[in-house]
C-alpha positions in Angstrom: 0.0 -0.1 0.3 1.3 3.6 -0.4 2.4 5.3 2.6 4.2 8.4 1.2 2.8 10.2 -1.9 5.0 12.9 -4.2 2.6 15.2 -6.1 4.9 16.6 -9.2 3.0 19.6 -9.5 1.9 22.7 -7.9 -0.8 24.8 -6.8 -4.5 24.2 -6.6 -4.0 20.3 -7.8 -0.9 19.4 -5.5 -3.9 20.7 -2.5 -6.5 18.6 -3.9 -4.4 15.4 -4.2 -3.0 15.8 -0.5 -6.5 16.5 0.9 -7.5 13.3 0.0 -4.0 11.8 0.8 -4.9 13.1 4.7 -8.2 11.6 4.5 -6.6 8.4 3.6 -3.5 8.4 5.9 -1.3 8.8 3.2 2.4 11.4 4.0 2.7 13.9 1.7 5.7 15.3 -0.3 5.8 18.5 -2.6 8.2 20.0 -5.2 8.6 23.8 -5.4 10.7 26.2 -7.4 12.1 29.0 -6.0 9.2 31.0 -6.9 6.8 28.8 -5.3 9.0 29.1 -1.9 6.1 29.7 0.4 3.5 28.6 -1.8 0.3 26.7 -0.2 0.8 23.4 -1.7 4.4 23.6 0.0 2.7 24.6 3.3 0.4 21.8 3.1 2.6 19.0 2.6 4.2 16.8 5.3 7.4 17.2 3.7 9.2 19.3 0.4 11.9 19.4 -1.6 13.3 22.6 -3.7 13.8 22.2 -7.5 16.1 25.6 -8.0 15.2 28.0 -10.3 12.0 29.6 -11.4 10.5 28.5 -15.0 9.1 25.4 -15.8 11.6 24.3 -17.6 14.2 24.3 -14.7 11.9 23.1 -12.3 8.4 21.6 -12.8 9.4 20.0 -16.3 12.8 18.3 -14.7 11.6 14.6 -14.7 15.0 13.6 -13.2 15.0 16.4 -10.9 11.7 15.4 -9.2 12.3 11.5 -9.2 15.3 12.4 -7.1 13.2 14.5 -4.8 10.6 11.2 -4.6 13.7 9.0 -3.4 15.1 11.9 -1.4 11.8 12.4 0.7 11.2 8.3 1.1 8.1 8.4 -1.2 6.8 5.2 -2.5 4.2 7.1 -5.2 4.1 9.6 -7.7 1.3 11.4 -8.8 1.7 14.0 -11.8 -1.5 16.1 -11.3 -2.2 17.6 -14.7 -0.2 20.1 -16.9 3.5 20.0 -16.8 4.5 16.0 -17.1 1.4 14.3 -16.2 1.4 13.1 -19.8 4.6 12.5 -20.4 5.5 8.6 -20.9 9.2 9.1 -20.4 8.6 10.4 -17.1 6.2 7.5 -16.4 8.6 5.1 -16.8 11.4 7.0 -15.2 9.4 6.9 -12.3 8.5 3.1 -12.1 12.3 2.3 -13.4 13.4 4.2 -10.2 10.7 1.5 -7.8 8.0 4.2 -7.3 4.4 3.5 -7.8 3.0 5.5 -11.0 -0.3 7.2 -10.6 -1.5 6.8 -14.0 -2.0 4.8 -16.9 0.6 2.3 -18.5 3.4 4.2 -20.3 2.3 2.4 -23.7 -0.9 4.2 -23.4 0.4 7.3 -22.3 2.2 7.2 -25.8 -0.9 6.0 -27.6 -3.5 8.5 -26.5 -1.5 11.5 -24.9 -0.2 12.5 -28.2 -3.0 13.8 -30.1 -1.5 12.9 -33.6 -1.3 9.0 -32.2 -4.5 9.2 -30.9 -6.6 10.4 -33.8 -4.3 7.6 -35.8 -5.7 5.0 -33.5 -9.1 6.0 -34.0 -8.5 6.4 -37.6 -8.7 10.2 -38.1 -6.0 11.7 -39.9 -4.1 15.6 -39.2 -3.7 17.7 -42.0 -0.9 17.8 -43.6 -0.2 19.9 -46.7 -2.8 22.7 -46.0 -4.4 24.9 -48.8 -7.1 27.7 -48.9 -9.6 25.3 -49.5 -9.2 23.9 -45.6 -9.2 27.1 -43.4 -9.8 27.7 -41.3 -7.9 25.2 -39.6 -6.6 24.7 -35.7 -2.5 24.4 -34.9 -2.6 22.3 -31.7 0.0 21.2 -29.4 0.5 16.9 -29.7 1.0 16.8 -26.0 -0.6 18.7 -22.9 -4.0 20.9 -22.8 -5.6 23.7 -21.3 -5.7 25.6 -24.8 -1.4 26.2 -24.5 -0.1 25.7 -28.0 -3.5 26.2 -30.1 -3.7 28.8 -32.5 -6.6 29.5 -34.9 -5.7 30.4 -38.5 -7.7 31.9 -40.9 -5.1 32.9 -43.4 -2.7 30.9 -45.4 0.1 33.4 -44.9 0.3 33.3 -41.3 0.3 29.5 -40.8 4.2 29.2 -40.5 4.0 31.9 -38.0 1.6 30.3 -36.1 3.1 27.1 -36.2 6.5 28.4 -35.1 4.1 30.2 -32.1 2.2 27.4 -31.6 5.6 25.0 -31.2 7.3 27.5 -28.8 4.3 28.0 -26.3 3.9 23.9 -25.9 7.5 23.5 -25.8 7.5 26.1 -22.6 4.2 24.7 -21.1 5.1 20.4 -21.7 8.7 20.2 -22.5 7.2 18.9 -26.1 7.1 21.4 -29.2 5.3 19.0 -31.7 2.2 20.2 -33.1 -0.4 19.2 -35.6 -3.1 21.2 -38.2 -6.4 20.3 -37.8 -9.8 21.2 -39.2 -11.0 24.1 -37.1 -15.0 23.4 -36.6 -16.6 26.7 -35.5 -18.9 27.1 -32.7 -19.2 23.7 -31.7 -19.9 22.0 -28.0 -16.9 20.7 -26.1 -18.3 17.5 -24.6 -16.0 14.7 -22.6 -16.4 11.7 -21.0 -14.9 11.1 -17.9 -13.4 7.8 -17.5 -12.2 5.5 -15.0 -10.3 1.7 -15.5 -8.9 -0.6 -13.0 -6.4 -3.3 -14.0 -8.9 -6.2 -13.7 -10.8 -5.1 -17.1 -13.4 -2.8 -15.4 -13.9 0.5 -17.3 -16.3 3.6 -15.8 -18.0 5.6 -18.3 -18.4 8.5 -15.8 -21.0 10.9 -17.4 -20.7 13.3 -19.8 -19.2 17.1 -18.7 -19.7 20.3 -21.2 -17.0 22.7 -20.9 -18.0 25.1 -24.1 -17.8 28.3 -22.4 -13.6 29.1 -22.8 -11.5 31.8 -23.6 -7.9 31.2 -25.7 -9.1 27.5 -25.7 -9.1 27.2 -22.3 -12.0 26.6 -20.2 -13.6 28.7 -18.0 -17.0 27.5 -16.9 -17.5 23.6 -16.9 -20.8 21.4 -15.8 -21.6 17.9 -15.4 -23.8 16.6 -17.1 -23.7 18.1 -20.3 -27.2 19.3 -20.7 -29.4 19.1 -23.9 -27.7 15.9 -25.4 -30.2 13.6 -27.6 -30.0 10.6 -25.9 -28.6 8.3 -28.9 -25.7 11.0 -29.3 -24.8 10.3 -25.4 -24.9 6.9 -25.7 -22.4 7.5 -28.6 -19.9 9.6 -27.2 -20.0 7.0 -23.8 -19.4 3.9 -25.8 -16.8 5.5 -28.2 -14.4 6.5 -25.5 -15.0 3.1 -23.4 -13.9 1.5 -26.8 -10.8 4.2 -27.1 -10.1 3.3 -23.5 -9.7 -0.4 -23.8 -8.4 -0.3 -27.4 -4.9 0.9 -25.5 -5.6 -1.4 -22.6 -6.2 1.8 -20.1 -5.6 2.1 -16.4 -6.5 5.1 -14.1 -8.6 8.1 -14.3 -8.9 9.6 -18.2 -10.7 12.0 -20.4 -12.0 11.5 -23.9 -13.0 15.2 -25.5 -15.3 15.7 -28.7 -16.5 18.8 -30.3 -20.3 18.2 -31.1 -21.7 20.3 -34.0 -24.6 19.4 -36.1 -25.6 16.6 -34.4 -22.2 15.0 -35.1 -19.3 14.4 -32.3 -16.0 14.9 -33.5 -13.3 13.0 -31.9 -10.5 15.5 -30.4 -8.4 13.8 -28.4 -7.9 11.7 -25.0 -6.4 13.0 -21.9 -4.6 10.6 -20.3 -4.5 12.5 -16.6 -7.1 14.0 -14.2 -8.9 16.9 -15.6 -8.8 20.7 -14.1 -12.6 20.1 -14.1 -13.2 16.3 -12.4 -14.6 17.9 -9.2 -18.0 18.2 -11.1 -17.5 14.8 -12.1 -17.4 14.0 -8.2 -20.0 16.0 -7.0 -22.5 14.7 -9.4 -21.6 11.1 -8.6 -20.3 11.2 -5.1 -17.0 9.9 -5.8 -13.2 11.1 -5.1 -11.8 10.3 -8.4 -8.0 11.2 -6.4 -9.0 8.4 -4.3 -9.7 6.1 -6.5 -7.0 6.9 -8.6 -4.9 5.8 -5.8 -6.9 2.1 -5.4 -6.2 1.5 -9.0 -2.7 2.0 -8.7 -2.5 -0.3 -5.6 -4.1 -3.2 -7.9 -7.7 -2.7 -6.3 -10.6 -3.6 -8.4 -13.6 -1.1 -9.1 -17.4 -2.2 -8.7 -18.7 -3.4 -11.6 -20.7 -0.2 -12.4 -20.3 3.3 -11.1 -22.4 4.6 -8.6 -25.7 6.5 -10.3 -25.5 10.0 -11.1 -27.6 12.9 -9.2 -28.3 16.2 -9.6 -26.2 18.8 -11.7 -22.7 20.3 -11.0 -21.1 23.4 -12.7 -17.4 24.5 -11.8 -16.2 28.5 -12.5 -12.5 29.3 -12.9 -11.6 32.1 -11.2 -8.7 33.6 -12.7 -6.0 36.8 -12.0 -6.9 38.3 -15.4 -8.8 41.4 -17.0 -11.1 39.8 -19.7 -11.6 43.6 -20.7 -7.9 43.5 -21.7 -7.8 40.9 -24.2 -7.6 38.5 -20.8 -4.3 39.9 -19.7 -3.3 38.1 -16.7 -2.8 40.0 -13.4 0.3 39.6 -11.0 -0.2 41.2 -7.0 -0.9 40.4 -3.3 -3.8 38.8 -2.5 -4.5 41.1 0.6 -7.8 38.9 1.5 -9.3 35.9 -0.6 -12.4 34.4 0.8 -14.7 32.4 -0.7 -18.2 31.4 0.7 -18.7 27.6 1.4 -22.0 27.3 2.6 -24.3 24.5 1.6 -22.9 22.3 -1.4 -19.9 24.9 -2.5 -16.5 23.5 -2.6 -13.5 25.4 -3.5 -10.0 24.1 -4.9 -7.6 26.6 -4.5 -3.5 26.7 -4.2 -3.9 30.5 -2.5 -5.0 32.0 0.8 -5.2 35.9 1.8 -1.4 37.1 1.9 -0.7 35.1 -0.9 1.1 36.7 -3.7 0.3 35.9 -7.6 3.4 36.0 -9.6 4.2 35.8 -13.5 5.4 31.9 -13.6 2.3 30.2 -13.8 -1.1 29.6 -14.6 -3.4 32.8 -13.4 -6.2 30.4 -12.0 -6.6 31.3 -8.4 -9.5 28.8 -7.5 -12.2 26.5 -8.8 -15.5 26.7 -7.6 -18.1 24.3 -7.6 -21.6 24.3 -6.8 -23.8 20.9 -6.8 -27.8 21.3 -6.8 -31.0 19.4 -7.9 -31.2 21.1 -11.1 -29.0 23.3 -13.7 -30.6 26.5 -12.9 -30.3 26.3 -9.2 -26.2 25.5 -9.5 -26.1 28.4 -11.4 -28.0 30.6 -9.2 -25.8 29.6 -6.2 -22.1 29.7 -8.2 -23.4 33.4 -9.1 -24.5 34.7 -5.9 -21.2 32.4 -4.2 -18.8 34.6 -6.5 -20.7 38.1 -5.7 -20.1 37.4 -2.0 -16.6 36.4 -1.9 -13.7 38.7 -0.9 -11.2 39.3 -3.3 -9.0 41.6 -2.7 -6.1 42.0 -4.9 -5.5 42.0 -8.9 -8.1 42.3 -11.3 -9.9 39.3 -11.9 -12.7 37.3 -14.0 -15.2 37.1 -11.2 -17.5 40.0 -13.1 -17.4 38.0 -16.0 -18.0 34.4 -14.3 -21.1 36.3 -12.4 -22.2 37.6 -15.8 -21.4 34.7 -17.7 -23.6 32.5 -15.4 -27.1 35.1 -15.5 -26.5 35.3 -19.5 -30.0 34.2 -21.4 -27.9 31.9 -23.7 -26.2 30.2 -20.9 -29.6 29.1 -19.4 -30.8 27.7 -22.8 -28.2 25.2 -23.9 -29.3 24.5 -27.2 -27.5 27.3 -28.1 -24.6 27.0 -25.9 -21.2 26.6 -27.7 -17.6 27.6 -28.0 -18.3 31.0 -29.6 -19.8 32.4 -26.5 -17.3 35.1 -25.8 -16.8 35.9 -28.8 -20.5 37.0 -29.3 -21.2 38.4 -25.9 -17.7 39.6 -24.7 -18.5 43.2 -24.4 -22.1 43.1 -22.9 -20.6 40.8 -20.0 -17.5 42.9 -19.1 -19.6 46.2 -19.5 -19.3 47.6 -15.7 -22.6 46.5 -13.9 -25.1 49.4 -12.8 -24.1 48.9 -8.8 -20.4 50.0 -10.0 -21.0 53.5 -10.5 -22.6 53.5 -6.6 -19.7 51.7 -5.5 -17.5 54.2 -6.7 -19.5 57.0 -4.8 -19.0 55.0 -1.5 -15.4 54.6 -2.3 -15.0 58.6 -2.9 -16.7 59.4 0.0 -15.1 57.0 2.3 -11.5 58.3 1.1 -13.4 62.2 1.7 -13.9 61.2 5.3 -10.8 59.4 5.6 -8.8 62.5 5.0 -11.2 64.7 7.1 -10.1 61.9 10.1 -6.4 62.8 9.4 -6.5 66.3 8.6 -9.8 68.0 9.9 -11.5 70.5 7.6 -15.5 70.3 6.6 -17.8 72.9 5.0 -16.7 76.5 5.1 -19.0 79.6 4.5 -17.5 80.6 1.3 -19.3 77.4 -1.1 -16.0 76.0 -2.6 -15.5 74.4 -5.7 -17.0 70.6 -5.7 -14.2 67.7 -4.9 -13.7 65.2 -7.6 -12.6 61.4 -7.6 -12.3 58.8 -10.2 -12.5 55.3 -10.0 -12.3 53.6 -13.2 -14.6 55.5 -15.6 -16.9 56.6 -13.1 -16.4 60.1 -12.0 -17.5 61.5 -8.8 -18.5 65.0 -7.6 -19.0 65.7 -3.9 -19.0 68.6 -1.6 -19.1 68.7 2.5 -22.7 69.8 3.8 -23.2 72.3 7.1 -24.0 69.7 8.9 -20.7 67.8 8.7 -21.8 65.0 5.9 -21.3 65.2 2.1 -24.1 66.1 -0.8 -23.1 64.1 -3.7 -23.3 66.2 -7.0 -22.5 63.6 -9.7 -24.0 61.2 -10.4 -27.7 62.6 -9.8 -29.9 60.9 -7.6 -27.6 59.8 -4.5 -28.3 60.7 -1.2 -25.6 60.3 1.7 -27.1 58.5 4.5 -23.9 57.9 6.6 -20.2 58.3 5.5 -17.0 57.0 7.7 -13.6 55.4 6.3 -14.6 52.4 6.0 -18.3 52.1 5.7 -20.6 54.2 3.4 -24.6 53.9 3.2 -26.3 55.7 0.4 -30.0 56.1 -0.9 -30.8 55.6 -4.2 -34.0 56.0 -5.9 -35.7 55.3 -2.2 -33.5 52.2 -1.5 -30.8 52.2 0.8 -27.4 50.1 -0.1 -24.3 49.7 2.5 -20.9 49.7 1.1 -17.7 48.4 3.3 -14.8 50.4 1.2 -11.2 48.4 1.5 -8.2 50.3 0.4 -4.7 48.5 0.3 -2.4 51.6 -1.4 -2.1 49.5 -4.3 -3.6 51.7 -6.7 -7.4 50.0 -6.4 -10.4 50.3 -3.8 -12.8 47.2 -3.0 -16.5 47.2 -2.5 -18.4 44.1 -2.4 -17.8 42.5 -6.0 -16.5 45.5 -7.5 -12.4 46.3 -7.8 -12.3 50.0 -8.3 -9.1 51.3 -9.9 -7.9 54.7 -8.0 -7.4 57.3 -11.2 -4.8 60.1 -9.8 -5.7 63.6 -9.9 -2.9 64.8 -11.6 -0.6 63.0 -13.9 2.8 62.9 -12.9 4.8 64.3 -15.8 7.4 61.6 -15.3 4.8 58.9 -16.5 4.1 60.3 -19.6 5.2 58.5 -22.3 5.7 59.5 -26.4 3.3 58.6 -29.1 3.5 55.5 -30.4 5.1 53.7 -27.3 4.4 50.0 -26.9 3.9 48.9 -23.2 4.0 45.6 -21.9 0.3 44.8 -21.0 1.3 42.6 -18.4 4.5 41.2 -16.4 6.3 38.6 -18.2 9.5 37.6 -20.1 10.7 38.5 -23.9 11.2 35.4 -25.7 11.2 36.5 -29.1 11.8 39.2 -31.1 10.7 39.4 -35.2 13.6 38.2 -37.3 16.1 40.9 -37.8 13.9 43.4 -36.1 16.1 46.5 -35.7 16.0 50.6 -34.8 15.1 52.3 -38.0 13.0 49.4 -39.7 9.3 50.7 -41.1 6.8 48.7 -39.7 3.2 48.0 -40.8 0.1 48.2 -38.2 -0.7 45.1 -37.2 2.9 43.5 -37.7 4.4 41.4 -34.9 7.0 42.8 -33.7 8.1 40.8 -30.3 6.3 38.0 -27.9 6.0 38.0 -24.1 5.4 34.7 -22.0 3.9 35.7 -19.0 1.8 32.6 -16.7 2.9 30.1 -19.2 0.8 31.8 -22.6 2.5 33.7 -25.5 1.0 36.9 -25.8 2.1 39.1 -29.0 2.8 42.6 -29.4 2.4 44.2 -32.6 2.8 47.4 -34.0 -0.2 50.4 -33.4 0.4 51.7 -36.7 2.3 52.1 -39.8 5.6 54.3 -39.2 9.1 53.7 -38.2 10.6 52.0 -35.6 12.3 54.2 -33.7 13.5 52.7 -30.4 13.3 49.1 -29.4 14.3 48.0 -25.6 13.2 44.5 -25.8 15.7 41.4 -25.7 14.7 37.8 -25.6 15.1 36.5 -22.1 14.3 40.1 -20.5 12.0 40.1 -17.8 9.4 43.4 -17.9 6.9 44.8 -15.3 3.4 46.0 -16.6 4.0 49.2 -18.2 7.3 48.7 -19.3 8.9 50.4 -22.2 9.3 47.8 -25.3 9.3 49.9 -28.3 8.5 53.2 -30.0 6.8 53.0 -33.2 6.7 56.7 -34.8 4.0 57.3 -37.0 4.0 58.6 -40.4 2.1 62.0 -41.1 -1.2 61.8 -42.9 -2.1 65.5 -43.5 -1.6 66.6 -47.1 0.7 69.5 -47.9 -1.1 72.7 -48.7 -1.5 73.4 -51.8 
């Protein structure tokens, strides 16, 4: 039996596996990079082993170091989690060759299925080789790994070589394998998958379906089980295909077969030979612990002939430190408060607690919030309410987008649900909710009350000009009153009931609302579900930039500069100039307009902070000469 287990991963998945190990009485071993030295998964483990360095290629992708760590810590088993080396057959062999128990499928099954190209060959699906204009659009995809990394949609044949190169670089960075392939891209289908669990005695469980259609950059955002609204015959076909695929390769352990469903037909995508990020929704519906079952299977135990019966509906939302309104730009910084209500059937899988920092090196996911309820509508309502009540004080997140998505009419109608949801609805979903303007009023009054407490002052007999404060796009104007309170002059229709440094009460259209205000001096104010960026009253001249300046949209590392690019070159609008890698994703920086490159401060390997000057493009004058 397993007595000590090392998780070859980090963050929430390591914490998730450790939780099951504690329940089973198994000791735990963490590995950590220098960037993760004080991470939650390190603090929760019984013992931990350092992997020197910070980049994944130096740490979590070094299978040799992880095997040495397991042996040094006295572990007798290794769980790969997901991502990194979880679908690497060579790593699985290295684990077993060292005399350790591998919590996963046999290396031969990984080789057959973890590589998307070989999996498609096994099931008779041929990748595209010689792509022509008639094949467009196509999808460039990493052969190893998942999570949207190493994927590019190509709609113009001329851009295919560059997208192949970019996808390969991103895949190599994330998974240690730069192999990519090309397949037809099916527009706006549904992403549906089947959870499998297989033992060494020939038993194969198909634990129903999941729908993962709500995605950004090919990475899932909201997932649910079971997949709603599937015709019975189609669902049966999906389950049958998944079981046949598992039996064809002698699969053992947990795995997932993914499909794209369009026009009533299912197109095989891939088989993930590992636990999926979204496995909790299946656990909640079937009442099982998939990690515990993985361990039992690895120990040679036999599964019951049939899985438990499913009950109810579960929805998972991935909370990311990112700004959906700024092309999903990942965010970094300190999580001053990170408190998510857990009443009822609410589950939170996370690798963070209050006081932890979000860095640049890894995925920006903060937590997975999962709700189980008797019906889909009840689960969506509870999940949205839970997210609204959470206290998430720190970097910008996608919390508002998640709430708006769960309440959107399209989401309530699974017959129109597909992977194009965010392409169609993102502007509306990222529009500030009506309540945000009143939160801005409360923030302005709380700041004014704090200044009054510190410095004194108040109403004067000579009426002074209104005070103005701006939070995001919301300008607030107010003035002190004779009674010691405040009068709001913009926006109109707001009456101040009470105002103190941390709490403000406002009346709007006869309804009284209470606002709690928290500020940490990091350029943002938090009130309920609202994060309000503080805009300074006066612009610092030293922070002004020249026209045409290209600033880093996020902290990260410059991984490439366009071949031959040099100061003095002419560039065209939209031309890729350089690439940043942040949180395991590659982001392209393009010329904002046609003109001349007058400065280039980026070089491969350089780490930059958000707002750092990368390059300057001096645009050409377009005015005609006077006659």
